[in-house]
Residue frames relative to the residue before (quaternion, step in Angstrom):
aa qw qx qy qz dx dy dz
X 1.0000 0.0000 0.0000 0.0000 0.00 0.00 0.00
X 0.6757 0.4932 -0.2994 0.4589 3.59 0.88 -0.93
X 0.6393 0.5220 -0.3273 0.4602 3.58 1.00 -0.82
X 0.6524 0.5105 -0.3083 0.4676 3.59 0.92 -0.88
X 0.6530 0.5091 -0.3092 0.4678 3.57 0.95 -0.87
X 0.6758 0.4870 -0.2981 0.4660 3.60 0.88 -0.92
X 0.6409 0.5174 -0.3230 0.4660 3.57 1.00 -0.84
X 0.6622 0.5002 -0.2977 0.4719 3.60 0.92 -0.91
X 0.6555 0.5059 -0.3093 0.4677 3.58 0.95 -0.88
X 0.6528 0.5091 -0.3154 0.4639 3.59 0.98 -0.84
X 0.6513 0.5062 -0.3135 0.4703 3.61 0.97 -0.84
X 0.6508 0.5147 -0.3081 0.4655 3.57 0.97 -0.86
X 0.6582 0.5021 -0.3049 0.4708 3.59 0.93 -0.88
X 0.6509 0.5104 -0.3099 0.4688 3.57 0.99 -0.85
X 0.6569 0.5115 -0.3039 0.4631 3.57 0.95 -0.89
X 0.6972 0.4597 -0.2776 0.4749 3.58 0.82 -0.94
X 0.6493 0.5251 -0.3170 0.4497 3.57 1.05 -0.70
X 0.7113 0.4383 -0.2518 0.4885 3.59 1.14 -0.57
X 0.5524 0.6047 -0.3954 0.4156 3.58 1.23 -0.17
X 0.4164 -0.7057 0.4987 0.2826 3.59 -0.74 0.97
X 0.5638 -0.5877 0.4413 0.3768 3.56 -1.12 0.56
X 0.6010 -0.5622 0.4022 0.4011 3.58 -1.10 0.53
X 0.5393 -0.6244 0.4558 0.3339 3.57 -1.08 0.74
X 0.4646 -0.6726 0.5057 0.2759 3.51 -1.05 0.81
X 0.5136 -0.6173 0.4955 0.3310 3.55 -1.09 0.70
X 0.5933 -0.5512 0.4350 0.3937 3.55 -1.20 0.42
X 0.3891 -0.7113 0.5365 0.2341 3.55 -1.03 0.79
X 0.6468 -0.4849 0.3945 0.4368 3.57 -1.26 0.14
X 0.5969 0.5486 -0.3599 0.4618 3.62 1.13 -0.59
X 0.6192 0.5269 -0.3379 0.4741 3.60 1.04 -0.78
X 0.6760 0.4976 -0.2884 0.4608 3.56 0.86 -0.99
X 0.6412 0.5133 -0.3227 0.4703 3.60 1.00 -0.78
X 0.6461 0.5180 -0.3195 0.4605 3.60 0.97 -0.84
X 0.6588 0.4920 -0.3104 0.4770 3.59 0.99 -0.78
X 0.6324 0.5068 -0.3337 0.4815 3.61 0.98 -0.75
X 0.6291 0.5353 -0.3238 0.4614 3.59 1.04 -0.82
X 0.5756 0.5862 -0.3715 0.4325 3.58 1.10 -0.70
X 0.6875 0.4743 -0.2871 0.4690 3.60 0.88 -0.93
X 0.6112 0.5318 -0.3469 0.4725 3.60 1.05 -0.69
X 0.6573 0.5135 -0.3052 0.4594 3.57 0.97 -0.87
X 0.6262 0.5216 -0.3397 0.4694 3.59 0.97 -0.80
X 0.6642 0.5067 -0.3090 0.4545 3.60 0.86 -0.92
X 0.6758 0.4919 -0.2881 0.4673 3.61 1.02 -0.81
X 0.7872 0.3932 -0.1752 0.4416 3.58 0.86 -0.98
X 0.4942 0.6659 -0.4414 0.3428 3.60 1.19 -0.29
X 0.1163 0.7941 -0.5776 0.1493 3.53 -0.74 1.09
X 0.4815 -0.6684 0.4709 0.3156 3.60 -0.96 0.75
X 0.6570 0.5189 -0.3151 0.4470 3.59 1.18 -0.41
X 0.8185 0.0866 -0.0030 0.5679 3.59 1.07 -0.61
X 0.0800 -0.8216 0.5644 0.0008 3.55 -0.46 1.22
X 0.3524 0.7680 -0.4785 0.2388 3.58 1.25 0.18
X 0.6539 0.5080 -0.3277 0.4549 3.62 0.88 -0.86
X 0.6401 0.5092 -0.3243 0.4752 3.59 1.01 -0.78
X 0.6762 0.4910 -0.2955 0.4631 3.60 0.84 -0.96
X 0.6504 0.5260 -0.3184 0.4459 3.60 1.06 -0.68
X 0.5554 0.5898 -0.3900 0.4376 3.58 1.28 -0.04
X 0.6439 0.4675 -0.3057 0.5228 3.56 1.36 0.02
X 0.5256 -0.5718 0.5049 0.3767 3.56 -1.23 0.39
X 0.7128 -0.4506 0.3185 0.4330 3.59 -1.27 0.27
X 0.7822 0.2826 -0.1478 0.5353 3.59 1.08 -0.71
X 0.2781 0.8006 -0.4891 0.2060 3.60 1.21 0.43
X 0.3073 -0.7477 0.5675 0.1561 3.53 -1.25 0.57
X 0.0763 -0.7635 0.6395 0.0485 3.56 -1.16 0.69
X 0.1274 -0.8054 0.5782 0.0266 3.56 -0.68 1.15
X 0.0544 -0.7986 0.5980 -0.0397 3.52 -0.51 1.28
X 0.5590 -0.6196 0.4172 0.3601 3.62 -0.93 0.78
X 0.8671 0.1346 -0.1181 0.4649 3.54 -1.17 0.79
X 0.6811 0.3902 -0.3063 0.5386 3.58 1.15 0.59
X 0.5831 -0.5626 0.4311 0.3971 3.58 -1.17 0.41
X 0.6019 -0.5413 0.4393 0.3895 3.57 -1.22 0.50
X 0.2944 -0.7321 0.5905 0.1695 3.55 -0.99 0.90
X 0.1151 -0.8314 0.5437 -0.0025 3.57 -0.63 1.18
X 0.8263 0.2320 -0.1929 0.4757 3.55 -0.80 1.06
X 0.6140 -0.6020 0.3843 0.3360 3.52 -1.09 0.83
X 0.6473 0.5224 -0.3288 0.4472 3.59 0.93 -0.84
X 0.6706 0.4788 -0.2950 0.4838 3.60 0.94 -0.87
X 0.6164 0.5436 -0.3413 0.4562 3.61 1.06 -0.71
X 0.6523 0.5074 -0.3123 0.4686 3.56 0.95 -0.88
X 0.6667 0.4951 -0.3037 0.4671 3.60 0.88 -0.92
X 0.6418 0.5152 -0.3229 0.4674 3.60 0.97 -0.84
X 0.6579 0.5175 -0.3075 0.4525 3.58 0.92 -0.88
X 0.6686 0.4960 -0.2987 0.4667 3.57 1.02 -0.78
X 0.7654 0.3543 -0.1797 0.5063 3.60 1.13 -0.62
X 0.2392 0.8263 -0.4959 0.1186 3.61 1.18 0.30
X 0.6468 0.5227 -0.3387 0.4402 3.61 0.89 -0.74
X 0.6946 0.4683 -0.2621 0.4791 3.57 1.12 -0.69
X 0.6812 0.5020 -0.2909 0.4464 3.61 1.15 -0.48
X 0.6021 -0.5571 0.3714 0.4350 3.59 1.22 -0.09
X 0.5950 0.5138 -0.3734 0.4924 3.58 1.25 -0.12
X 0.5038 -0.6567 0.4688 0.3083 3.53 -1.04 0.75
X 0.4883 -0.6301 0.5136 0.3175 3.54 -1.18 0.61
X 0.3210 -0.7615 0.5376 0.1676 3.57 -0.67 1.15
X 0.2105 -0.7880 0.5713 0.0917 3.55 -0.72 1.13
X 0.7894 -0.0381 0.0498 0.6106 3.59 1.12 -0.67
X 0.0780 -0.7797 0.6205 0.0307 3.55 -1.24 0.59
X 0.0111 0.7521 -0.6580 -0.0356 3.49 -1.25 0.54
X 0.2250 -0.7766 0.5818 0.0882 3.54 -1.21 0.62
X 0.0191 0.7919 -0.6094 0.0322 3.56 -1.04 0.80
X 0.7946 0.2971 -0.2344 0.4748 3.53 -1.38 0.10
X 0.1866 0.8031 -0.5370 0.1785 3.56 0.94 0.92
X 0.0395 -0.7850 0.6179 -0.0193 3.56 -0.67 1.17
X 0.1097 -0.8171 0.5659 -0.0059 3.54 -0.63 1.20
X 0.0220 0.7749 -0.6294 0.0538 3.53 -0.88 1.03
X 0.3919 0.7339 -0.5101 0.2179 3.57 -1.18 0.34
X 0.1392 -0.7567 0.6257 0.1282 3.50 -1.36 -0.18
X 0.7964 0.2448 -0.2047 0.5137 3.51 -1.19 0.54
X 0.7930 -0.2860 0.2427 0.4801 3.54 -0.88 -1.03
X 0.6592 0.4950 -0.3011 0.4793 3.60 1.26 0.21
X 0.0041 0.7741 -0.6329 0.0088 3.53 -1.10 0.77
X 0.1156 -0.7404 0.6534 0.1075 3.53 -1.18 0.59
X 0.1309 -0.8191 0.5578 -0.0263 3.49 -0.86 1.09
X 0.1180 -0.7359 0.6584 0.1055 3.54 -1.12 0.74
X 0.0144 0.8024 -0.5916 0.0770 3.53 -1.01 0.86
X 0.3147 -0.6892 0.6103 0.2314 3.54 -1.22 0.52
X 0.1560 -0.7917 0.5868 0.0666 3.55 -0.86 0.99
X 0.1199 -0.7367 0.6590 0.0924 3.53 -1.22 0.61
X 0.0677 -0.8176 0.5717 -0.0143 3.55 -0.58 1.20
X 0.2094 -0.7007 0.6634 0.1581 3.52 -1.23 0.65
X 0.1094 -0.8205 0.5610 0.0135 3.55 -0.59 1.19
X 0.5629 -0.5965 0.4601 0.3399 3.53 -1.12 0.73
X 0.8442 0.1706 -0.1426 0.4878 3.57 -0.88 0.99
X 0.6452 0.4753 -0.3302 0.4988 3.61 1.25 0.09
X 0.3556 -0.7409 0.5298 0.2096 3.54 -0.79 1.04
X 0.8227 0.1858 -0.1699 0.5097 3.54 -0.92 0.95
X 0.5946 -0.5926 0.4072 0.3599 3.56 -1.22 0.38
X 0.3268 -0.7017 0.6000 0.2023 3.54 -1.29 0.49
X 0.1774 -0.7880 0.5839 0.0811 3.56 -0.63 1.15
X 0.1168 0.7874 -0.6000 0.0797 3.53 -1.17 0.62
X 0.4049 -0.6772 0.5601 0.2524 3.51 -1.39 0.13
X 0.1195 -0.7665 0.6246 0.0900 3.52 -1.21 0.54
X 0.1095 -0.7186 0.6811 0.0877 3.50 -1.30 0.63
X 0.0063 -0.8192 0.5707 -0.0569 3.55 -0.63 1.16
X 0.1965 -0.7268 0.6430 0.1403 3.54 -1.23 0.62
X 0.0745 -0.8098 0.5819 -0.0019 3.56 -0.70 1.14
X 0.1751 -0.7650 0.6119 0.0989 3.54 -1.21 0.62
X 0.4299 -0.6727 0.5361 0.2744 3.55 -0.99 0.89
X 0.3180 -0.7505 0.5552 0.1654 3.54 -0.90 1.00
X 0.7131 -0.4580 0.3154 0.4269 3.57 -1.28 0.27
X 0.7018 0.4502 -0.2715 0.4807 3.61 1.09 -0.66
X 0.6179 -0.5849 0.3289 0.4098 3.60 1.30 0.13
X 0.5470 0.6025 -0.4156 0.4063 3.60 1.22 -0.17
X 0.3498 -0.7065 0.5776 0.2118 3.54 -1.29 0.45
X 0.0104 -0.7963 0.6043 -0.0255 3.58 -0.84 1.03
X 0.5216 -0.5942 0.5019 0.3506 3.56 -1.22 0.55
X 0.0894 -0.8358 0.5416 0.0104 3.53 -0.78 1.00
X 0.8066 0.3176 -0.1828 0.4638 3.54 0.19 -1.26
X 0.7938 -0.2161 0.1711 0.5422 3.58 0.85 -0.83
X 0.0662 -0.7054 0.6988 0.0982 3.45 -1.38 0.43
X 0.0678 -0.8087 0.5843 -0.0047 3.56 -0.58 1.14
X 0.1540 -0.7865 0.5956 0.0550 3.54 -0.86 1.02
X 0.0272 -0.7864 0.6169 -0.0160 3.55 -0.93 0.92
X 0.2556 -0.7899 0.5335 0.1614 3.61 -0.31 1.18
X 0.4209 -0.6835 0.5389 0.2552 3.54 -1.18 0.63
X 0.3212 0.7324 -0.5213 0.2977 3.52 0.54 1.25
X 0.5272 -0.5989 0.4676 0.3804 3.60 -1.11 0.46
X 0.6042 -0.5536 0.4120 0.3985 3.59 -1.15 0.48
X 0.6252 -0.5398 0.3844 0.4122 3.61 -1.11 0.55
X 0.7727 0.3386 -0.2652 0.4669 3.55 -1.06 0.79
X 0.6387 0.5060 -0.3371 0.4716 3.62 1.23 -0.02
């Protein structure tokens, strides 16, 4: 009985000792930094220079745009942003973001947001939803990493 108890206690101690501590919830500073990220995108988005926007992604970040292949990596994101008029995507003249909902823990956050875009040659604003996964970097900044998915609020084709 004593051997079984000691063995069980040792296994339990070893298991608990090897279990990582629970991830900390995001702080209000984390949430503010992520909200600031969207403000910065809205301020810096420009048809002449998409570098600031592309730099909001990790080196291997993904961007999923409707009716186009997934764009992989910061360099490809920058090139895509510079050629949006040629790729079939409208050139974004202005953007704003609202209803930003931030969830996550530790170094990961997932965010839903409503976007309003003004596109060159398109009458009226284009509304859409985004789902983004961000990762805290070593310097404390938050960048889009795993994916950014955009879903426009448009009726299906043919309607």
